[in-house]
N, C-alpha and C positions, 0 to 999 in steps of 0.2 A: 638410553639416548644419553649423550652429552650436550651441555646448550650448543644450538644452533649458532652460525654465523650472522651479526646483526644485518638486516637488511635481506630476508629471505622469504618464501615461500613454499611452505611444504605439502606435498599432495599423501593420500594413504599408501601408494608403492615406498615411500621413503620413510615408514614407520616399520620399525626392525622389534624395538623391545618398550617396554615402560619405561618412561621419561618422566623428569622432574624437571622445571625451568623456574628463572627467576625475574621479575619484571618491575618497575615501577606503576604499572598500571597496564591490567588485563582487561582487554573488551572482549566482552562475547556476542559475536555478533556483525556478521561483513554487511551488511542492508544500511541503505543511505542514512542513517543515525549515527551507527557505529563506526563507520568506512567515516566521517565527518571529524568524530570523535578521535581516532586513531591518529588521521594526519596530522591535526591540531596540537596531540600532544606531542609528536615525535618533532613536530619542527621546532616546537618548543624546547628540544633537550630529551625530552622523558621516555623511559626505555618501553615503550609497548610490544605487548604478544596480542595481538589480534586472534580469536579464534572464528572458525564457522563450521558449522557443523557439514554441509554441500561442498561437491567439489568446483572447480574452477571449468567453464566451459570456455571453448573456444569456437570461432565462425561453424568450422566441418562438423561441430557435434550439434550446431542447432536443428532439428528437427521441423519442416513443415507442417508437415500432420498433426493438427489440435491435440489430437489425444494423445500423442506417443508425445508430443511436447510436453504436457500438462505430467504424464507420468513418470517423466526426467527430473522435472527443474520444480515440482511442488511438491508441498507436503503431504499424506495423505493417497498421491497419485492424482492431486488435484478434484480429488471427491468428499473434501472433507465438507460438514455441512452440522448446520444447528440440531437440536431439538427443540420441543416449543413449537416456535412457527419457524419453519424450514427454510433457510437460506442454505447457498450455497457461498459458501468462501475459500479463497484460493491463499496459501502463503507459500513464498517460495522456499527450497533447500540450494542455494548456488551461492558460490561466492558473487558478494556484489547485491545480493539477498534480491526483494523485490525490483530493485533497480535494472533487473534483467529482463524483467519479462514484462514492464509497468509500457506504459506511452509516453513517458518523460514528460509528463502534465508536471510543471511549475507555477503554482499559483498563490499569490498574496492573498491572504484572507483580509477581507474590509477591517477597519476599525470597529465594527458594532459587535462581531465576532470577539474580540480580546476583549471589548469593554464585559460583553456578558458571560467569558470566564470570570474576568476579576471580582465582578459582583458574585457569581454563582458559586464561585469555590474560595471568595475572600483571601484573593491574594494580591499583590501588588507587582508594579515593574513589569507587566508582561504584556504592556499595550502596543499597537501597533508601533511606533513610535522608538518605543524602546529596541522592539526585536529588530528593526530595520537596518539595522547598519550588520547586523548578524545574515540577514537577509542577500544585502549588498556582497557581502564577502562570499557567498556560496555562489551566488550569479554571477560576479564575476569568475570566479575559480571554473564554475561549468559551462562558462559561455553561454548561457539559458537566454534566450532572444525568443520574442514571439512568430512563428511558423508564414512564411515567406509565401505568397502567394505561388510562386513556380513549383510547390514542391505541395499544395493542399491538394491538388486534384478535382474533379468535377463532385461529387459526393461531400466535399466541404464547403466550397464553394457554392452551391446550392442551398446550405445552409445559411450563409453569409447573404442569398439573394432572396431568400424567403423573410428572413429579420430584415432586413432593409425595408422589404416592401411593404410588413407591417410595422414599422417605424418601432421596433424591437432593436434594442443597443446588443450586438453583439459584438467579436475581436476575436482576433487569433491566439492560439492558443499558447501563451510562454512555455520552451522545452528545454531540457539540456541536450542538446544534438548541435552535433559538429559538420557538416554536408551532407543533412539528409538527403536522401534520395527519392523520399515519397515510395519507399518501397510496401510500407501498410505492413512491417513484418515485427513489430514492433512486440506483441504477444507469444513469440517464439524465437526471439531471439535477433537483434541485429546483426546478421550476417554483414552490412557493410561497416559497421562499427561505427558509426554514427554518432548511436543516440549514448551518451556518456554517463552509462550505467558503472556503477563504484568499482568494478573489477578493471576497467582502462581508465579510470580517473582517480577518485580521494584513493584505493586499495595501493594503486603502483607509486604515486605520491609519496604516502605512506613507507612503503618499502624504502623507495630512495632515501627517506628521509633517519630510517632506520629499523624501523618496526620488522617485526619478525610474525609472518603470518602464518599461520598453520590450518591448511582446510582436512575436513575430512574427519574431524572430531568432535564430540557430544558433551558439554558440558554438563552433569549429572549434580554438581551442588555447589552451593556455595560456603566457603571454608569460613569459619569465625573463630574469632578469640575472645569471649565473652561479649564486647558492643562493639567490635572493630570486625568486617570484613577484612580476609587475609589472602583471599585466590580463589582458586575454584579446581575443581578436579571431576574426572569426566572418564572416557573413554575413545578410543579410535574405533571409527564407523566406517564399515566398506559403503561407497557411493552405489544408490540404487538397491541394493540387496536390504541396507542398515544391520550388515551381522557385523557385530563387536568384537575387539581385540584390545590391544593391548591397554595399558593404561596408562592415563597423566595425570599430572599435579602441576598446576602455574601458582608460584606465591609471588603475591604481590602488594603493595602499599595501599594502592583502591582496586576497587573493583567496578567496574562498569559493565551495564545488563542493556545491551541493545537488540536482543534475541526475539524482540516484536510481541504486539499487545497480546500474543496469546499464548508464547513461550516464556517468557518473563515471566506471569505470573506462577508459572506450572512451576517452574525453575526453584521461585522463591516457598513455595508450599513445599515441594521435596525435598526443602533443605532447612525442613524442623518449623514449616511457615513466620518465615524469617521478612522482618522489618514489616510487621501485620499487626503492630499493638493498635492501629484504627479498626481491623477487620475488615479493610478495606482493596485487599491483594484479592484480587481474581472479579469482584463486583461492578458493576457500573457499566458492563460491554455494549457499548453503541457501534453500531455501522451507519455507514452510506448506502443505504440499498437502494439499487438502481434498476432502471426497467429499459427496454430499449424499443423503438419503434422502427416497420422497414415501410420503406415508401418507394412506389415504382414509381416510374418515370418514363415518356412515351418514347423516349431515345437512349440509345445506350450511355450509360453513368461512368464503365469501367471502374468502378468500385475498388478492382484493385493496385489500382495508381494513387497515392497522395499520403500525409501523413497518417498514421491508423487514426489518431485524435486532434484535430488542425485548430477546429472552429470550436468559439462558444459563448455562451450567453450568461451573464451575468447578473439580469434583470430583474431576476426573481430570488434572488436571495432572500429577502427579508421576508417571502409569502413562504420560503423554506426546501428550494429547490434550484438546481442548477442544470443548466442544457446543455450539452453538446454532441458532438459530432463522434462514430465509433465506427471503426470495422475488426474484422477477425476473420479466422478462416472457416471456410464456409461452410467447414464438416460441424464448428463451433454453433455459427450461426443458425443452424438447420434445427436445432434442439429447439426451436421455438416455432420453429412454421406449422401451418397447421394441416392436418389433414395426412392419406396414407396412399401408397399405391401411385397411379396417374396422378394426380392431386397433389400428394409430395414432388413427383417428377417435374411437373409444372413449376414449383415453384422454384425448385433449380434453375429452372431455363429462365426465372424471372432473374435472376442474379446478377446478372451484366447491367440491366437495366435499373437496380436497387441504390438506395442510399441505407443507413441505420444510422439515426439519433436516438441521443437516450436521456434521463434524465436522473441525478442521484438527488436525495433525499435527505435534509438536516431532519433526525427525530429524535429528541432529547425526550419523547416520553417513550421509546422503545429498547428495552434494556434488558441487559442480562449477563450470563456467569460465566466463570473461565474455573474448572474444576479439574485436579489430575486423576486420572484413571488406577486401579489397582495395578501392583508387582510395578516393574521397570519401567513400563512405556512413557513417553514424555508425552505423548500425543493427548490432545486435552478432553473434555467433554464439553460442551458449548451448549448454552441455554440461552433461549433468545425468544420474547415474546413483541410482535409488532405491534403497539398501538392501534385501536380503531380511526384516532384522530390522523393517527401520524398516515397512513394508508390513503387519506381522507387527501393529504398533500401533495400523492402522486397520480391519484385520479387530475386535479390538476394540471399536474404537468405535461401527463400524455394530450389533455386537449391540447395546450399550446404546443406539445411541438403537431399535432395532428394541422393546425393551423397555418406552423411555417411549410408543413409540405406541401399542401394544398396554395398558399403562396407561392412557392417554389415551382410550379409545374407538375404535382406528382396526381395521376389519376387513382390512384390506388394507396392504400395505407393498412399493413398489419396492423394492428396495436395488441394481439397479444394477450387478452384477459378476458379472464373469464367470465362469461353472463352478460357479453356483449358478443355483435358480428365480429368474426372471423376477419371479414374485409369491410373498408369502406369506403367509396366511391365520391365522398363529399365532406365538406364541412359540416354541412346538414344532419347526415349521417353521422356523423362522429361526435354533435353536440351530447350524445348522451355521458361520453367522456366527461361531461364536465356537469352534468346534473346527478348524473347515477350516484348513488353512496355505496360506494364500495366496499366490503370483506379486505381485510388483511388478506385472507387465503385465496381471491381473488385474482393475485396478480404474481407472475414469473417473476421474482427479483433474485437478484445476485448481489455480492459484495466482499470487495478485497480491500475497503477501506473501514477498519477499523480500532478503537480510541475505546483508552479510559479507564483501562483495568486496575491500574497503578497510579491513580490521577494523582495531579499535585491539589493539594490545597492550606491553605496559610493557616489552619485547623489541623495539627497533628493526631487528634482524635478522628479526623474527618477524612484525611487521605494521609498517601504512602509518599509521597516524597513534596519539597520547597520546588516553589519554580525554579529551582535553578537542578534542580533533579537533584537534590542531594536526598538518601533515604532520612526518613525524621527520627528514626528510632532505630540506625546502624550507621556509624561513621565509616566514613572509606567505601561507601557504598552510593552511585551512583546509579539510574534508571534515565535511560535518554530515547524510550523509542516511543511510538503512538501512545504508549499505553498511560502514559500521565499527562494527556489532553486531559483539561478540566471536561470537555464537552467536545461535541464534531465541530470541525472548523466549517461545515457548509460548504469550502471547495476539497480539493484534490489536496491530500495531507504531507506528502512528500517534505516539500519545501518546507512546511512549515516545523516537522519534524528534525530537517536539519537545520534550519536557524536555531530551536532550542538545544541541538546538540551542539552547535557551533558555540553558545554564549556556555554553554557547560561546561564543556572543554575549557573554555578561558579560567572559570571559575574552579576548577579542579587542577591545572596547571599552577593557578597562586598558592593552592592548600599543599602541594607537595612540597 
């Protein structure tokens, strides 16, 4: 295939033979971080090729069935889990990456998070004040703003009311949306196209500025010449089946890996253990494990209406957790319902009266690894261990959620924790959540927030990249996804990843 026209997007059906292209920069991954880099570099006149293994989706292709949606938009059909402590984790495979199926949450971490980064990983210039200009730029581009009351719905506003009754600070969640209708369909794709996912925001802007976007292409190796990254190679892959066909190579002056916290280290390891003089590639895997509590109210809540996640409390960040509202397709929520047969049917009958609120915990002591499988597969082997002390943090979070539910008027809560009652009808019954010492295995947790597998560090012997995302021991190679975080952000990571990517794009543009 000859070099394509500037400013285009290609899909699987358009690849007819092996091909080679050239660019100033090749960006691997079209999720939030990669899309920002691609746009910023094209806006500065650089020739950019943006590569994405997944296909583009249109609203007509979104599936409201949660299981079917996951099988189409998630890696390993949404069934990826860790070894050690088993925790499900979902990473998207689609143009726009995780932004296509996340809840559009954009929260800036407080100062103490970045101060902890600098202290823990011996870096400078990465305080909140250093990054605020980059947060501002992304915020303005995406129209990030607090969720208005008219699309909150009762299940979000009840959280606000419960927090107010207890004197707990809470606030509407800032999200990258324009004209949200409160359909609660973020998880399966926004059919209203209100969510400013990368496939309708940064990626089209990059194309308009001249980027060439190739979808359904799997990068299998980073190419090098001595100490310098010179491009990538791989194969075209058929959407959903993963069948490989034509081969390709992109030659570039610089390579940007934004394939995600799990895919980027695998790619480096499969490329001859590249950029790993520190031995840290694929190590230090951290999650933001979360769990949810279902509360049942005496009056209908109509939980199907309202922003998927519209309200939050940051009051407990220093204690190690964040509280927020949550919704998902009923079939997904039902995985955590207790009971069988008639009892389970009763739970479904309660759904119109229910709200679901969750906690995500900052777990610096709970670490894991990302390792490649044998053979040609690029799916990772994930190992993670949930530290017993981190587990206690979630117990405290559960109790606070119970307090908020009962303060908001709930008659029953379903904590979904092993070793305690399936149902609790008063705060006195829920006191066990505060006093019990939980084992990590007591919780049914999940996490799609993952970090630190190619962490930044001021000492090249202890980290993979510097604070600008430049590989310590490989010229022309930038890493810009959440793998470069030194530690968990304590809040949802997308916005921080985009701000760091914005800064890296400026540094790379100056270097070219």
